[in-house]
Backbone bond lengths (Angstrom), bond angles and torsions (degrees), N, CA, C in turn:
res aa  C-N    CA-C-N  psi(-1)  N-CA   C-N-CA  omega(-1)  CA-C   N-CA-C  phi
1 M - - - 1.439 - - 1.527 109.13 -
2 I 1.309 116.78 130.87 1.458 122.57 179.87 1.526 108.59 -92.84
3 K 1.319 114.59 129.73 1.466 118.78 176.86 1.518 108.20 -89.59
4 G 1.302 115.33 136.15 1.456 120.01 178.97 1.518 110.73 -130.31
5 E 1.289 114.74 165.74 1.455 119.82 176.64 1.519 108.40 -89.77
6 F 1.309 115.01 138.07 1.450 120.59 177.23 1.520 109.31 -105.55
7 V 1.305 115.85 132.56 1.458 120.85 176.92 1.524 107.26 -82.74
8 T 1.316 116.19 117.16 1.468 119.66 -177.11 1.525 112.20 -97.23
9 E 1.312 117.71 -13.14 1.465 120.67 -178.02 1.518 109.98 -103.47
10 V 1.313 116.30 120.40 1.455 121.93 176.19 1.525 107.56 -87.52
11 P 1.322 119.21 129.58 1.466 119.91 -179.39 1.526 111.48 -58.24
12 D 1.317 115.42 132.30 1.460 121.05 179.31 1.530 108.27 -102.30
13 R 1.309 115.50 58.62 1.460 121.83 -173.83 1.523 112.85 -94.89
14 F 1.316 117.61 -26.37 1.458 122.64 -177.14 1.523 109.97 -106.77
15 S 1.322 116.19 143.87 1.457 121.06 174.52 1.526 108.34 -152.51
16 I 1.316 114.43 168.43 1.460 120.45 175.02 1.521 107.58 -120.43
17 G 1.320 116.37 157.44 1.454 118.57 -178.73 1.511 112.33 -160.23
18 L 1.317 114.02 174.12 1.463 122.62 174.18 1.516 107.98 -112.89
19 L 1.314 115.56 142.31 1.451 121.70 -176.72 1.518 109.41 -134.47
20 T 1.313 116.64 131.04 1.453 121.03 169.10 1.519 107.34 -130.92
21 L 1.305 116.99 136.73 1.458 121.90 -177.34 1.527 109.23 -109.18
22 P 1.323 117.68 128.59 1.467 119.79 -178.00 1.525 113.38 -67.30
23 F 1.314 116.87 -24.36 1.462 119.38 176.14 1.520 110.15 -155.07
24 K 1.316 114.31 156.49 1.462 122.58 172.80 1.522 106.42 -123.42
25 F 1.308 115.69 131.58 1.460 121.34 177.33 1.516 107.93 -98.11
26 R 1.316 116.07 114.98 1.465 121.86 -179.49 1.523 107.80 -94.94
27 V 1.318 116.21 121.29 1.462 121.65 -171.12 1.524 113.55 -87.91
28 Q 1.326 118.66 -3.51 1.457 121.14 -178.94 1.529 110.41 -84.95
29 K 1.294 115.01 159.46 1.469 123.80 173.27 1.517 112.69 49.87
30 E 1.338 115.69 -109.82 1.464 121.16 -172.76 1.523 113.21 -89.52
31 K 1.313 118.31 9.52 1.457 123.34 178.32 1.525 111.37 51.57
32 A 1.320 115.58 76.82 1.463 122.67 -172.75 1.529 111.96 -102.05
33 F 1.335 115.60 151.13 1.457 123.00 170.74 1.518 108.28 -97.44
34 D 1.318 116.39 133.77 1.458 122.51 178.56 1.526 107.31 -113.63
35 T 1.326 117.05 123.43 1.465 121.19 -177.53 1.520 112.16 -115.55
36 D 1.315 118.17 20.53 1.455 121.50 -178.36 1.532 111.50 -74.14
37 F 1.339 115.00 165.26 1.463 122.82 -178.34 1.525 111.59 -59.23
38 N 1.348 116.41 139.91 1.460 122.15 172.13 1.517 109.25 -158.92
39 I 1.326 115.69 147.25 1.467 121.77 173.88 1.524 107.57 -150.54
40 S 1.328 115.16 136.83 1.464 120.68 -177.85 1.524 109.64 -132.93
41 S 1.305 115.82 151.10 1.463 120.57 169.22 1.526 106.41 -98.99
42 T 1.329 115.38 142.63 1.462 119.31 -175.54 1.524 111.18 -130.94
43 L 1.308 114.65 151.03 1.453 123.11 167.69 1.520 105.26 -103.32
44 N 1.324 116.50 127.35 1.463 122.29 -175.47 1.521 109.60 -113.74
45 V 1.310 116.08 134.86 1.456 121.99 176.84 1.522 107.31 -123.49
46 R 1.326 115.86 116.90 1.466 119.40 178.54 1.522 108.64 -73.84
47 I 1.328 116.33 124.70 1.465 119.37 -178.71 1.523 112.01 -100.01
48 T 1.330 117.36 -21.42 1.454 119.73 176.13 1.523 109.98 -158.76
49 K 1.309 114.38 154.92 1.461 121.59 177.37 1.518 107.69 -136.99
50 W 1.320 115.74 132.95 1.451 120.79 179.36 1.518 107.72 -141.23
51 Y 1.298 117.73 109.10 1.462 124.95 -173.28 1.531 109.95 52.05
52 N 1.335 118.97 -117.95 1.468 122.16 -179.13 1.528 112.51 -94.37
53 T 1.312 117.49 14.03 1.461 121.87 -176.38 1.526 110.25 -114.11
54 N 1.322 115.82 131.31 1.459 122.60 177.09 1.520 109.11 -122.59
55 I 1.313 116.62 145.64 1.461 121.41 174.34 1.525 107.56 -120.53
56 Y 1.328 115.71 129.27 1.456 122.70 -175.58 1.526 110.95 -121.49
57 I 1.321 115.49 146.51 1.457 122.16 163.97 1.519 105.36 -98.92
58 Q 1.330 116.84 132.64 1.455 121.35 -178.34 1.523 109.90 -122.78
59 S 1.317 115.33 146.83 1.455 121.20 176.04 1.514 107.97 -148.66
60 G 1.338 116.51 140.31 1.452 118.31 -178.85 1.510 113.27 -172.82
61 A 1.323 113.50 -171.09 1.463 121.75 -179.92 1.516 108.24 -141.42
62 G 1.326 115.00 155.84 1.453 118.24 -179.63 1.509 112.65 -162.69
63 I 1.320 113.58 -173.84 1.457 121.36 179.81 1.521 108.79 -121.57
64 G 1.307 115.11 162.63 1.454 120.38 178.35 1.511 109.93 -169.69
65 S 1.301 115.24 -164.49 1.461 120.91 177.06 1.522 108.63 -143.23
66 T 1.310 115.16 159.99 1.457 120.53 176.55 1.529 109.02 -149.91
67 D 1.300 115.19 153.78 1.460 120.67 178.27 1.523 109.51 -87.95
68 I 1.310 115.13 133.04 1.468 122.67 177.11 1.528 107.71 -111.45
69 N 1.323 116.04 131.56 1.465 120.58 175.32 1.528 108.00 -154.69
70 E 1.301 116.51 179.91 1.471 119.86 -175.81 1.521 113.16 -67.32
71 S 1.331 118.12 -20.77 1.458 119.39 -179.41 1.527 113.14 -78.83
72 N 1.342 118.71 -17.33 1.465 119.42 179.62 1.532 112.70 -121.66
73 T 1.327 116.27 23.05 1.468 120.99 174.99 1.526 109.43 -132.66
74 T 1.322 115.18 161.19 1.464 120.39 176.06 1.521 110.04 -121.94
75 S 1.317 116.53 24.41 1.455 121.66 -177.26 1.526 110.78 -69.10
76 S 1.323 115.58 146.91 1.462 120.43 175.45 1.526 110.67 -80.99
77 H 1.352 117.33 -11.46 1.457 122.43 176.87 1.526 110.03 -82.23
78 T 1.294 116.93 158.22 1.453 120.85 171.60 1.529 107.27 -76.55
79 I 1.301 116.28 121.42 1.459 121.70 -176.36 1.526 108.98 -101.85
80 E 1.320 114.80 119.23 1.463 120.10 173.02 1.528 107.36 -79.90
81 P 1.333 118.35 135.99 1.469 118.96 177.31 1.529 110.74 -56.17
82 S 1.327 115.77 130.18 1.457 120.91 -179.62 1.525 109.49 -154.11
83 T 1.316 115.38 169.98 1.454 122.31 176.69 1.526 107.59 -112.35
84 V 1.334 116.32 129.01 1.464 121.14 -179.49 1.523 109.84 -121.86
85 A 1.330 115.46 156.43 1.464 121.91 179.25 1.524 110.55 -77.11
86 T 1.319 115.68 147.88 1.466 121.68 176.81 1.521 109.76 -124.84
87 L 1.306 115.56 151.39 1.453 123.65 168.14 1.515 105.47 -110.94
88 S 1.323 117.46 127.64 1.466 121.68 -176.33 1.516 111.26 -117.91
89 L 1.319 115.98 141.31 1.457 123.58 168.71 1.520 105.96 -112.06
90 V 1.320 117.35 133.28 1.461 120.92 -173.61 1.528 110.60 -139.00
91 S 1.322 116.22 143.99 1.467 123.78 172.72 1.511 107.58 -142.25
92 G 1.322 115.43 149.60 1.451 116.73 -179.79 1.510 113.24 -172.29
93 L 1.307 113.09 -174.85 1.446 123.16 -178.73 1.522 107.61 -122.99
94 M 1.331 117.13 128.10 1.453 121.39 -179.53 1.523 109.32 -124.23
95 I 1.318 115.76 137.44 1.453 121.85 173.52 1.522 107.34 -111.33
96 Q 1.322 116.07 136.27 1.461 121.17 -179.01 1.518 108.61 -127.60
97 Y 1.323 116.45 124.05 1.459 122.16 173.87 1.520 107.04 -112.24
98 N 1.326 116.83 117.95 1.465 122.24 -170.15 1.521 107.82 52.64
99 R 1.327 119.53 -107.06 1.467 121.22 -179.84 1.527 112.76 -114.90
100 V 1.327 117.91 0.26 1.467 122.36 179.74 1.524 108.87 -89.00
101 Q 1.342 116.22 133.61 1.461 121.54 -174.42 1.526 111.22 -126.40
102 A 1.326 115.57 146.93 1.462 122.30 172.42 1.516 107.57 -144.65
103 G 1.339 115.77 141.28 1.452 118.10 -176.89 1.517 113.02 -146.80
104 L 1.308 114.99 156.58 1.460 123.87 175.77 1.525 106.41 -121.47
105 Y 1.339 116.28 130.22 1.460 121.02 -170.15 1.522 111.82 -131.71
106 L 1.329 115.00 151.84 1.458 123.82 171.53 1.518 107.13 -122.08
107 G 1.325 116.34 143.63 1.450 118.53 179.31 1.504 112.52 -160.65
108 V 1.318 115.20 176.46 1.464 123.03 174.70 1.522 107.78 -136.81
109 D 1.319 115.87 149.00 1.457 122.54 177.76 1.518 109.95 -115.95
110 F 1.317 115.18 146.36 1.458 122.62 176.77 1.520 107.80 -126.26
111 I 1.331 117.00 138.58 1.463 119.88 172.71 1.516 109.02 -117.67
112 N 1.317 114.84 154.73 1.449 121.06 176.30 1.532 108.36 -78.68
113 N 1.308 117.78 150.30 1.458 123.43 176.68 1.532 112.66 62.16
114 N 1.324 116.09 38.47 1.461 118.87 179.28 1.525 112.04 -68.27
115 E 1.329 117.92 -21.22 1.470 119.68 177.10 1.523 110.03 -60.61
116 Y 1.319 117.38 -34.28 1.461 121.56 179.29 1.536 111.11 -80.52
117 Y 1.327 116.51 -50.34 1.469 120.47 -175.00 1.523 113.08 -76.68
118 Q 1.331 117.40 -38.00 1.459 123.16 -173.89 1.538 110.54 52.11
119 W 1.333 114.01 54.67 1.465 122.16 -179.79 1.519 109.70 -64.19
120 D 1.312 117.09 130.29 1.457 122.30 -175.93 1.533 113.61 -61.36
121 Y 1.318 118.24 -26.40 1.457 121.45 -173.42 1.527 113.99 -103.22
122 N 1.324 117.94 5.77 1.464 120.45 178.54 1.527 109.95 -62.83
123 K 1.322 116.67 126.55 1.469 124.53 179.25 1.524 113.13 63.86
124 K 1.322 117.55 17.52 1.466 121.41 178.99 1.533 108.93 -102.64
125 P 1.324 117.80 143.71 1.467 120.26 -175.75 1.532 113.06 -70.51
126 W 1.310 114.82 151.13 1.455 122.65 173.02 1.526 108.22 -135.44
127 I 1.320 115.82 163.65 1.463 123.01 178.41 1.521 107.20 -119.18
128 G 1.317 117.36 135.73 1.453 120.90 178.44 1.514 111.21 -130.94
129 F 1.323 115.28 154.23 1.455 122.05 177.35 1.516 107.54 -132.37
130 G 1.304 116.63 138.40 1.456 119.45 180.00 1.508 111.50 -144.18
131 V 1.314 115.73 151.30 1.453 122.74 172.47 1.519 107.28 -125.98
132 G 1.302 116.81 151.97 1.447 119.19 -177.59 1.507 112.26 -160.84
133 Y 1.310 113.88 -178.88 1.447 122.87 178.55 1.519 107.85 -136.60
134 Q 1.310 116.98 130.94 1.463 121.42 -177.77 1.524 108.84 -76.07
135 L 1.336 115.71 109.67 1.462 120.96 178.50 1.516 111.71 -85.21
136 F 1.334 116.28 -41.67 1.453 122.10 -176.89 1.510 109.17 -126.03
137 R 1.312 115.93 156.30 1.458 120.58 175.88 1.515 107.34 -118.23
138 I 1.331 115.57 109.39 1.451 121.94 177.55 1.510 106.49 -118.60
139 G 1.306 117.34 108.50 1.454 121.18 -177.31 1.512 111.42 -113.07
140 V 1.308 115.07 156.39 1.457 121.22 173.42 1.523 105.00 -102.03
141 G 1.297 116.80 105.75 1.460 120.04 -178.54 1.509 110.86 134.08
142 G 1.269 119.24 -76.56 1.461 121.32 -177.61 1.503 108.95 127.04
143 G 1.285 117.25 -102.08 1.447 122.07 176.79 1.522 112.15 76.04
144 D 1.335 114.58 170.42 1.457 121.28 -177.74 1.511 112.97 -65.49
145 E 1.333 117.30 -32.09 1.460 120.15 -177.55 1.532 111.22 -62.80
146 V 1.322 117.66 -38.53 1.462 121.27 178.01 1.518 109.76 -65.80
147 R 1.333 116.83 -43.38 1.460 120.07 179.70 1.526 110.84 -63.27
148 K 1.331 118.31 -37.81 1.464 121.61 178.56 1.518 110.24 -63.86
149 N 1.351 117.32 -41.75 1.470 120.41 -179.58 1.525 111.57 -66.02
150 K 1.322 117.61 -32.94 1.462 120.32 178.65 1.517 111.85 -68.32
151 N 1.332 116.07 -29.41 1.450 119.70 -178.50 1.529 113.42 -83.89
152 K 1.304 118.24 -5.70 1.477 121.66 -179.03 1.500 111.14 -77.89
């Protein structure tokens, strides 16, 4: 019988999370800030760890809303101001020190029925910044670090 070493620690490199951005900076036309509701689920991959600091690449999708009016559409129809749902794709870089988080994100928004509205920002990139606090730890894997946090 050959004796081998068993790896008892599962890498805690992947996690999932929820992300909401307080604003999106749209770089097209008049360079507008969008502060409407949004929430995304993300897959996080830790790319480096240094003492109590982790750096993650995040990617995900979510839902939100945006205001539509004549100033942000090019439709030939008369557009009544309204709020429409958005689907967002987002990627970014997040730094976490202990449980405090800050991130810089790039994304695009899609609205339904854009043929009618002709929203100026449909499929156009935006930049977002967010800060947060890690309330829960949900990891894919486990590892010793998760067990240590449970014992705190």
